[in-house]
C-alpha positions in Angstrom: -32.3 -93.4 93.4 -30.8 -91.0 95.8 -32.7 -89.0 98.6 -31.5 -85.3 96.8 -33.4 -84.3 93.9 -31.4 -83.2 90.9 -32.7 -79.6 89.4 -31.5 -77.4 87.7 -30.8 -74.0 89.5 -28.3 -72.5 87.5 -31.4 -72.3 85.1 -33.4 -70.6 86.7 -33.5 -66.6 86.5 -31.8 -65.0 89.7 -31.8 -61.3 90.3 -29.5 -59.3 89.5 -27.4 -58.3 93.1 -28.0 -55.3 94.6 -23.9 -52.8 94.1 -23.0 -52.9 97.4 -22.0 -49.5 99.4 -18.3 -50.0 99.1 -18.6 -50.3 94.8 -20.8 -47.6 95.1 -18.6 -45.5 97.3 -15.8 -46.3 94.5 -17.5 -45.6 91.5 -18.6 -42.0 93.6 -14.7 -41.2 94.0 -13.3 -42.7 90.3 -15.8 -40.4 88.3 -15.0 -37.6 91.2 -11.5 -37.9 90.0 -12.4 -38.2 86.5 -14.4 -34.6 86.5 -11.4 -33.3 88.7 -8.8 -34.4 86.1 -11.2 -32.7 83.5 -11.3 -29.6 85.5 -7.8 -29.1 85.4 -7.4 -30.0 81.9 -9.9 -27.5 80.9 -8.6 -24.9 83.5 -5.4 -24.6 81.7 -6.6 -23.5 78.1 -6.0 -19.8 77.4 -10.0 -17.7 77.0 -9.1 -17.8 73.4 -9.1 -21.6 73.7 -11.9 -21.4 75.7 -13.7 -19.2 73.5 -13.4 -21.1 70.4 -15.5 -24.2 72.2 -18.1 -22.0 73.8 -16.9 -21.6 77.5 -15.8 -19.0 79.7 -14.0 -19.5 82.7 -17.1 -18.9 84.8 -18.9 -21.5 83.5 -15.9 -24.7 83.2 -17.1 -26.5 85.9 -20.7 -26.5 85.1 -20.0 -27.5 81.9 -17.6 -30.3 83.1 -19.8 -31.7 85.0 -23.3 -31.1 83.6 -22.1 -31.4 80.2 -24.0 -29.0 77.1 -27.7 -27.7 78.2 
């Protein structure tokens, strides 16, 4: 028998790795890009269309960033 004992390390539960700061920064950047794209899209609607969906030009950003209250 060899000096190395075989064990099932792959079956032991490993804690999930923490997301790196770069991944978190990239995710935040991608989220902001999506929000700004949605802001441009909703801002292009006319007042009648905004009224139909329950928005005014003054609360577009809040609605896009925070959703319905």
